[in-house]
C-alpha positions in Angstrom: 53.9 -81.3 7.2 51.0 -79.0 7.3 51.0 -76.2 9.9 48.9 -76.2 13.0 45.3 -75.2 12.2 45.7 -76.0 8.5 44.4 -79.2 6.8 46.9 -81.8 5.8 48.3 -81.2 2.4 47.6 -77.5 2.6 44.5 -75.6 1.5 42.3 -77.4 -0.9 42.2 -76.0 -4.5 39.3 -73.6 -4.9 38.9 -73.0 -1.2 39.4 -69.5 0.3 43.0 -68.5 0.8 42.8 -68.7 4.5 40.7 -68.8 7.6 40.5 -65.1 7.8 39.2 -64.8 4.3 36.7 -67.6 5.0 35.0 -65.6 7.8 35.6 -62.0 6.4 32.0 -61.5 5.6 30.8 -62.0 9.2 33.6 -59.9 10.9 32.3 -56.5 12.1 34.6 -53.5 11.9 35.3 -51.1 14.7 32.8 -48.4 13.6 30.0 -51.0 13.5 30.8 -52.2 17.0 30.8 -48.6 18.4 27.5 -47.9 16.8 25.8 -50.9 18.4 23.1 -49.8 20.9 23.9 -52.6 23.4 27.3 -53.3 25.0 28.2 -56.5 26.9 29.5 -56.0 30.5 32.8 -57.7 31.3 32.9 -60.7 33.6 34.4 -58.6 36.4 31.7 -55.9 36.0 28.9 -58.6 36.2 30.5 -60.1 39.4 31.0 -56.7 41.1 27.8 -54.9 40.2 25.4 -57.8 39.8 24.5 -56.1 36.6 22.7 -57.7 33.6 24.9 -59.1 30.9 24.4 -56.0 28.6 23.8 -52.3 29.0 22.4 -49.7 26.6 24.9 -47.3 25.1 24.1 -43.6 24.6 23.4 -42.8 21.0 26.3 -41.4 19.0 26.1 -37.8 17.8 26.1 -37.6 14.1 28.2 -34.6 13.0 26.9 -34.9 9.4 23.3 -34.3 10.5 24.2 -31.2 12.5 26.1 -29.8 9.5 23.0 -30.4 7.3 20.7 -28.6 9.8 23.1 -25.7 10.0 23.2 -25.3 6.2 19.4 -25.5 6.0 19.1 -22.8 8.6 21.6 -20.6 6.7 19.7 -21.1 3.4 16.4 -20.1 5.1 18.0 -17.0 6.6 19.5 -15.9 3.3 16.1 -16.4 1.5 14.3 -14.4 4.1 16.9 -11.6 4.0 16.6 -11.5 0.2 12.8 -11.2 0.4 13.0 -8.4 3.0 15.6 -6.6 0.9 13.5 -6.8 -2.3 10.4 -5.6 -0.4 12.3 -2.6 1.0 14.1 -1.8 -2.2 11.1 -2.2 -4.6 12.1 -0.8 -8.0 9.2 1.6 -8.1 9.3 2.7 -4.5 11.9 5.3 -4.6 10.1 7.5 -7.2 6.8 7.0 -5.4 8.2 7.9 -2.1 9.6 11.2 -3.5 6.3 12.1 -5.0 4.4 11.3 -1.8 5.7 14.4 -0.1 4.6 16.7 -2.9 1.5 18.7 -1.8 -1.4 19.3 -4.2 -1.3 22.8 -5.8 -4.6 24.7 -6.0 -5.7 27.8 -7.9 -9.2 29.3 -7.8 -10.1 32.2 -10.2 -13.4 33.9 -9.3 -15.3 35.2 -12.4 -17.3 38.3 -11.6 -20.3 39.4 -13.8 -20.3 42.8 -15.4 -24.1 43.1 -15.2 -26.8 41.7 -13.0 -27.0 37.9 -13.0 -29.8 36.7 -15.2 -32.5 34.5 -13.6 -35.7 32.6 -14.5 -38.4 30.6 -12.8 -37.2 27.4 -14.5 -33.6 26.3 -14.9 -34.5 24.5 -18.1 -35.0 27.7 -20.0 -31.7 29.0 -18.6 -29.9 25.9 -19.9 -31.6 26.1 -23.3 -30.3 29.7 -23.9 -26.8 29.0 -22.6 -23.6 27.4 -24.0 -24.5 24.4 -21.8 -27.6 23.5 -23.9 -25.8 20.6 -25.5 -24.1 19.3 -22.4 -24.9 15.9 -21.0 -26.3 15.4 -17.5 -24.3 14.3 -14.4 -22.2 11.2 -14.9 -23.0 11.0 -18.6 -21.0 14.1 -19.1 -17.8 12.3 -17.8 -17.4 9.5 -20.3 -14.3 7.2 -20.2 -12.0 7.2 -23.1 -10.8 3.9 -24.6 -8.1 2.3 -22.5 -4.9 1.0 -24.1 -1.9 -0.6 -22.5 1.3 1.5 -22.2 4.9 0.4 -22.2 4.8 -0.5 -18.5 1.1 -0.7 -17.6 -1.6 -3.2 -18.7 -4.9 -2.2 -20.2 -6.7 -3.1 -16.9 -4.4 -0.8 -15.0 -5.0 2.1 -17.4 -8.7 1.6 -17.1 -8.4 1.4 -13.3 -6.7 4.9 -13.3 -9.4 6.4 -15.6 -12.2 4.9 -13.5 -10.7 6.2 -10.2 -10.3 9.7 -11.7 -13.9 9.7 -12.9 -15.1 8.6 -9.5 -13.2 11.5 -7.9 -14.9 13.9 -10.3 -18.4 12.5 -9.7 -18.0 12.6 -5.9 -16.2 15.9 -5.6 -18.3 17.9 -8.1 -21.7 16.2 -8.7 -22.7 14.7 -5.3 -25.6 16.8 -3.9 -24.4 16.2 -0.3 -20.9 17.4 -1.0 -22.2 20.4 -3.0 -24.4 21.4 -0.1 -21.4 21.6 2.3 -22.0 18.1 3.8 -19.6 15.3 4.7 -16.5 15.0 2.4 -15.6 11.5 3.4 -16.7 10.0 0.0 -13.9 12.2 -1.6 -11.3 11.6 1.1 -11.4 7.8 0.7 -10.2 8.1 -2.9 -7.0 9.9 -1.9 -3.6 8.3 -1.3 -2.9 8.1 2.4 0.1 10.4 2.0 -2.3 13.2 1.1 -4.8 12.8 3.9 -3.0 15.1 6.3 -3.1 18.0 3.7 -6.8 17.2 3.0 -7.7 17.2 6.7 -5.8 20.4 7.4 -7.6 22.1 4.5 -11.0 21.5 6.1 -9.8 22.1 9.7 -7.9 25.3 8.9 -8.9 26.6 5.4 -6.4 29.0 3.9 -5.8 30.9 0.6 -2.2 29.7 0.4 -2.7 27.5 -2.7 -2.4 24.3 -0.6 -5.3 24.3 1.9 -8.5 25.4 0.2 -11.4 23.0 0.5 -12.7 24.3 -2.9 -9.4 23.0 -4.4 -10.4 19.5 -3.4 -14.1 19.7 -4.2 -17.0 21.9 -5.2 -19.2 23.1 -2.4 -21.5 26.1 -2.0 -22.1 28.1 1.1 -25.2 26.4 2.5 -26.3 29.7 4.0 -26.4 31.4 0.6 -27.3 28.9 -2.2 -28.7 25.5 -2.9 -29.2 23.3 -5.9 -32.4 24.1 -7.8 -32.0 21.2 -10.2 -30.0 18.0 -9.4 -29.4 17.4 -13.1 -26.0 19.2 -13.4 -24.8 19.8 -16.9 -21.2 18.5 -17.6 -18.9 18.5 -20.6 -15.2 17.6 -20.8 -12.5 15.0 -21.2 -10.1 12.6 -19.5 -6.5 12.1 -20.9 -4.0 9.6 -19.6 -0.2 9.3 -20.2 2.6 7.2 -18.7 4.9 9.7 -17.2 7.6 7.1 -16.3 7.9 3.3 -15.8 6.2 3.5 -12.4 3.6 6.3 -12.8 0.4 7.0 -14.8 -1.0 10.6 -14.9 -4.6 11.5 -15.7 -5.7 15.0 -16.7 -9.4 15.8 -16.3 -10.8 19.0 -17.9 -14.5 19.6 -17.4 -17.0 22.4 -17.4 -19.9 22.0 -15.0 -23.0 24.2 -14.9 -25.3 24.2 -11.8 -28.8 25.7 -11.4 -28.9 27.5 -8.1 -31.4 29.5 -6.0 -31.2 31.2 -2.6 -31.0 28.8 0.3 -34.4 27.9 1.7 -36.4 29.8 -0.9 -38.0 27.4 -3.3 -40.0 30.3 -5.0 -37.0 32.5 -5.8 -35.6 32.9 -9.3 -33.0 30.4 -10.4 -29.7 31.2 -12.0 -26.7 29.3 -13.5 -23.3 28.9 -11.9 -20.4 27.7 -14.1 -17.2 26.0 -13.0 -14.4 25.2 -15.3 -12.2 22.7 -13.5 -8.9 21.1 -14.5 -7.5 18.3 -12.2 -4.3 16.4 -12.6 -4.0 13.0 -10.9 -1.1 10.7 -10.4 -1.1 6.9 -9.9 1.6 4.5 -8.8 1.1 0.7 -8.7 -0.1 0.8 -5.1 -2.7 3.5 -5.9 -4.0 1.4 -8.9 -4.3 -1.7 -6.6 -6.1 0.2 -3.9 -8.3 2.4 -6.3 -6.8 5.6 -4.9 -5.0 8.6 -6.4 -2.9 11.6 -5.7 -4.3 15.0 -6.6 -1.3 16.9 -8.1 -2.9 20.1 -9.2 -6.4 21.7 -9.2 -7.2 24.7 -11.4 -10.7 26.2 -11.1 -12.5 29.1 -12.7 -15.9 29.7 -11.2 -18.6 32.3 -11.5 -20.6 34.4 -11.1 -18.6 35.2 -7.9 -17.5 38.4 -6.3 -13.8 39.0 -6.3 -14.0 40.6 -2.9 -15.3 37.5 -1.1 -13.1 34.6 0.1 -13.9 31.5 -1.8 -11.4 29.2 -0.3 -13.7 27.4 2.1 -17.0 27.8 0.2 -18.1 29.1 -3.1 -20.5 32.0 -2.5 -22.3 32.5 -5.8 -23.9 35.8 -6.9 -27.5 34.7 -7.6 -30.2 36.0 -9.9 -30.4 39.8 -9.9 -27.1 40.3 -8.0 -24.0 42.0 -9.5 -20.4 42.2 -8.5 -20.0 46.0 -8.5 -17.1 48.2 -9.8 -13.6 47.2 -10.6 -14.4 44.1 -12.6 -11.3 42.9 -14.6 -11.0 41.7 -18.2 -13.5 39.1 -19.3 -12.8 35.3 -19.0 -14.8 32.6 -20.7 -15.0 29.3 -18.6 -16.3 27.5 -21.7 -13.0 27.9 -23.5 -9.7 26.2 -22.8 -7.9 29.6 -22.1 -6.6 30.1 -18.6 -7.4 33.3 -16.7 -4.4 35.6 -16.3 -5.5 37.3 -13.1 -6.5 36.2 -9.6 -10.0 37.4 -10.5 -11.6 37.4 -13.9 -14.8 38.8 -15.5 -17.5 36.4 -16.6 -17.7 36.8 -20.4 -20.9 37.9 -21.9 -21.2 34.8 -24.0 -20.9 32.5 -21.0 -24.2 33.8 -19.5 -27.7 32.7 -20.6 -29.2 34.8 -23.3 -32.6 36.5 -22.8 
């Protein structure tokens, strides 16, 4: 006899194995029931509280989502920390930081004439009879060499360094306003910010200490003594560039500049030539290249005719036509050659002056 609830003769062939199996697909497990947003009140609760048949259940907290959010936050924090670390520990920053504290070194050697300074009514005749006769004029005398990439710098970066060095030369030695003792801001903006304090101190408190001479940064004449007689300054020289290490380019500028001068405020006075041999060494890191700035490492200047007895740190005070330096002139130095003067004051060589 078949059991209660079962069909006579047992379960038909091919039918599910039992009642439970037959309704298994529509039976909800416990987790599904707990996740349901609605819950039915019991009969006792509906009688007691006169509540509706169902109530809304508070949403379940999903631990999995919280863990994912926490992992995401941690990943963002790690990425941000890595970016900050790489920014602080830039591979080129250590060497640049060490060099930033190095002040520019400056040397000025006055060149005194042995005889009276020759003069003429026209600067053209002075130039024609001087070693500067073949020199080019102003910016044309500061040509840029060909730029080639180095091991760690591109061709554009090399050209950027050369161009910035040339701009410094033009602004610091060929700008009539700067030469006349005017505003020096056009030179200042080309310097790395680390050198601005030294630059400003040089003009606020000039000193002959090899660090704070305005004439080490630029060429300027005492406006009370001399002025340009001809703005077409004669220039000759070269620019050389090397990669000193993986983070630094260095440019050496070596130029001779010849100025036609006359006494300040006297347009009828005789004119004379004043010669400056100037060697500058610049340094560039990648920030300098990007910002079109530079660090002046060293400045070596021979200039004359000057008197060795006068202070030339703040202004150059030329000896003009008809003047002479007096006794005690040292051995001759030629600013048109590559030789360095061996004394704090030199004598302007005979061949460096215009011939009669």
